[in-house]
N, C-alpha and C positions, 0 to 999 in steps of 0.2 A: 069691902070697905077700903076708902081710900088712905093711903100712905102720906102725912104732913111732912113735908121737909126740912120741916124746923131742924130734925136730926141729923143732914143729909149735905155734909161737905160734896161732895159729888157723888151724882149717881147710880156712876156704872160701880161703883166700890163699896156706897155704903146702902145701899138697897137691901131692904130684909133678905131679900134672896138675891145677893149680891153673884153677880157672875152668870144671873139664869140664861141669858140672852148672848151671852159670848163665849159659852165653852162647849156649853152640851145642847144650843140651839135647841134647850126645849122648850117647850110651845104645849100652854093650857089649851091650845082645842087644836083639831084634823084642821088642815086649810080646807077641804068642802067645806065645811060647817062654817068656817071664818066668810067664806066667796057665799054662801047660800043664808048669813045676816047680815053681811053688806047690802047682796042685793039691792034691798028694801031701801035702802038709805040711796044709794044711788041711780034708781026711779026717782025719788022723792029731786033730786038735786037735777035731776037730767031728763024728766019730763016723759019716760020712756021705759018700754023693760028691754030693750036690743039696746042692749051695751055689753061689749067684748071686754072681757076682764084678761088681762094677765100678770103673772109675777114681775113684780117691779123689779127683782134683783139685789134689792138695796144690800149695803154693807151694815148698818146701822142693828143699833137693838130693836128696830121697830119692822114690823109684815111691810111689807110697801106691793102696790097695784099698781100699772098703768092701764088704768079704761079710756073707751076711747066709744061714741055717739056721734053718728052723721062726720066726721072726720073730725071730731072736736073731741081732744087726749084732756086728761087728768091727769097725776098723780098725787094716790093715797094711800098716806101712811095709817100704819093703827098701832095701839097701846093695846095688849089684850096681858101683858103681865101680870103676876097673882096680886100684886100691891095697889093693884087698881088707882095707878097715879094721872093723877087730870093737870097734866105740867103743862100738858097742848093747846088748852087753851090760853096758857100764858107767852108758850114759844108762837102761837098764830098772831097774839096784841101786836108782840115783839117783832115780827116781823112785818106790818100794817104797817108802824112805825115805822121801821129802818126807811120801807119801801119808800116812802111818803115825804122820806130824808135825800131822796132820791141814790138812795143804797141799795143797789143789784142783790134782788131777792125774789122769791116765787110769788107770787099771789094768791091770795087765801080765799076760795069761795066757802068752805063752811069748814065746822069744827066743834066738835064736841065731843066735851069728856065729863059728863053728867054719867055713862052708862045705862042712862032710863030706857034708849030704845033698845040701844044694845049693849053686850058682856063688853065692851072695848072702848074705849075713843080712839077719835080719827079723826082725821084733817083732809080733806080736797082742799090738793094745792094746781098753779098752774101746773103744766107738763113742760120743761123744757128741755130739751132733748140737746144736753152741749153732759164731755165726759167729765167729770172727777178731775181736777189741777193734777191729783197726783198720778194717774193711769197719763196724762201727759210728764210728767216728771220722770215717768219710769220710763218709759220709752227715748225721751231724752228729745224731745219736741216741745218741754216749756222755757220760753223764754223766763227765766228766772227772775234775775233782777230786775228788769220791766216791772213782772207779777208781784214782787216783795214791796215794791213801790208804790204801786197800786194799794196792797193789803192796807199798807200803809197810811194812806188817806183816806180809806173807809172807814176805819179804824177809828181815825181822830174822829171822825164823824157822826158815830155813831154813842163816840161819850158825851154829845150834845143830850141824850137822852138821861135826865137826873131821876134821882129818884127816894124817897124817903125809906131808912131800912138798908138793912148788909145782906148780902147773902141771897139765896133763892127764895123769888117771889113768891105772895099769899094769891093761890087762885080764888078764896073763898072772896078774900077785898075783890079780886076783880069782876068778879059774878056781882057780890052788891053794891059796888061803886064807881067799876069802870078804871078802876086805876092801877098801877103798879108802886106795891113795896114794899121791900123786904123782910124775912122775916127776922131779923135779929139787928138789936137795936146798936149795938157798936160793932165795928170791923174786927177787932181782936177777936172777938169772939166767936166768928166764921171763922176766921182764919185759921183759929187753933182746933175749931173741932172735929173730933175723931181724930188731932195730931198725932196722938205716943199711939192709938190704937193703929193706925198707919201702919206706926215707925215701929212698934211689936211685933205685927203680926211679920214685916219684913224681917225681922230678927228668926222670930219663928221657923221662920220657912227658908232659915241662913242663906239669906239674900245680902243683908248686914251684918253684921258682928251687935254684942250686946254694945263694947266698946263705941262704935262708929255712930250708934243710935243716940247714945248719951250725950257724942259730941256733937252732932246736928241740930239736938235740943238744948244742949246750953249756947249755940251759936243762933238759935232762933231767939231763947230767950235777952239775951243780945242785944239784940240790934230790934228789940219789937215795939222803940217809942216809931218806927216807921209804919205800924197798924194806928194809930191814931191818926185816923183821916174822917173830915168832919158827912162829909157829902160824897156817896158813891156816883157811877155810872156806868153806863149799863157795858157789861163783861160778855161774850160769849161763850165762854168759857172752854170750851172745846177747836180752837180755829186752830185747823191745819188744810191741806192742801186738798185731803179726801171729803174736806166739810166747803169746800170750794169749785164753783160747777165756769166751764170758760174754754175759753181756744188758745192757742199758744201764747198769744199776747194782749186778752180779754178774758175779764171776770162777766158770768153772766149772774150769777148768782151768789149768796152768800148760805148756808144752808144749814138744818138740824144748829137747831138754835135752842134745844132739849136742855141744856145745864146752864140757861145764860141765869148770872145775877148780876144784885148790884154792887159794886165791887170798885177796885183798885182802879185807876187807870195806865196800871201797869203791868194789869195783869195777861193782858190779852196780847200784848208786847212779846211777853216772857215766853208765853206758847211757841212762837214762833221759836225762838231757842230751845225750843225740847227735842227739837229735830233739828236743826240749820246752821248753819256756821255764822262766826261773825259777819262774817259779809255781808248774808243776805239777811240778816237782824238788822243791821247797820242801809242796806236801802230801803227793807220797812223803816224805821228811822224816819228816814229822807224823806219820801214820801207822810209821814206823819204831821211830823215839821212847816210840810204847805198847808198845811190846818191848822195847828195850832202850838203854841209850845212844850216841848216833854216838859213832865211834870215836877216841882221839885224833888230837890234828893231823886231824883230816877236813878242814878247806880244801884244806890246801895237796897231801893224797894225792888229794883228788877228782878236783884241777886235772888231777893229774897224768895221773890213772888215765883221765880224760876227752879230754888231748892222744891217750893211748896207741889209745884204743879209735879215736878217731878219725882218725888216722893207719892202724889198721887199714879203717876204712869206706871211708876213701879210695883205699886200695887195688884194695880189693873192687871199688869202684863204678868205676873208671877202667878194670881191667883185665875188668871185666864190660862193658863200656859203655854204664853206668846213670845218663850223662849225655844219652846220646840216645833216650831213650824217655820216654811222654808221660803221661798224667796219670791212666789205664787201668794204671798199672805200682804196685805194692805201694805203695812207698817213697815215689812222687811221691805230694804235696796234691789234692783235685779245684783244676783252674782252675789246675795249675803245670805245668811243664815240668822234662826235663833241666835246662836251663842254668842253673832254678832251685836246683835239687838240689846241682848245681855251684857256685851261690853260695854257698850255704847249707853245706858242707860246709867251705869255708876259711872261711867266717866264725867258725864251731864250734874252729877248728881255732885261727884268731888268738886266740878270746875265752879258750879255755884255754889257752895263753900269758902272755894280762895276767895271765887268774887267780892264773898260778903266777907270777907279778912284781910282785903283792898289787896291781892295776891296774883288777880288776874283782869284781865281790858276784855272787852266786847269781843275783841279782835284775838284775843283768844280760844273765844268757839269754837 
């Protein structure tokens, strides 16, 4: 039974089995069974059953494999969660559209989320033998200011993709009519979806106090006029260095579009601020402005989206025990701990609130 994302603000914390692949690494099928079911799919694609299958060692919430036949490699991603999510077809369509705009991304060779052939959704993608940029960043070999500038350029380019509606796209409509359309009629409804639920969870887990939650809610209510937007644009919604492949000064692919939505143009820009300094954010904005002007009311919309995204990230980090991890975890910097990630998360929420109150500037990040 497929789960419609109508009730989902962000999949990793709102899916019915939230933290399914984040905390326990639980799988509904053993890997040997998955590979046995996958092989006929690959035979259909490659035209041969002499195919080597190796684990892809992906860090996200999908099973991944690298498959090879006659020196041709492909990257395979599988979604086998209990919800029967079918968003992989949306992601494949988005990858195709951004590639047509000249944005670095893997080619899509096959996708099927119907689960008619096999009991999981899958994608067959171009294999790109590059590390994610977070790995290079943690090693100290990434030219972050230059790469940030290029990220901004590409964000502005993919915002040329417009659609009706807001929030997650509708896979059933994509199949029927071949077009992308958000599941919500207005942006405010999407932005505030599960808002109180997320804050209540953080209070329950003692990450926020009840008074902090109330103050945050009042601040968003005071600024919700900025949620009145007439047209949504393509938003990655999980824009971070680990979702970009490349080299020290080059971007080779933007990947993992499985949370993509139709939304506000400041959203992806604010996501950079969930992890990096004001200097890095400004480099992103400079790259962005070589393609298009910043949106109207940029600063309040930016702070509003930074706050929303940080609350979501806090829910995921608390719910999946990220604050108990060490520096080998992808989210935690070299020499840091989960405790420092917790402090940073709280500080960034506070900074977003102060920004909405005109008490902080981008340089204060």
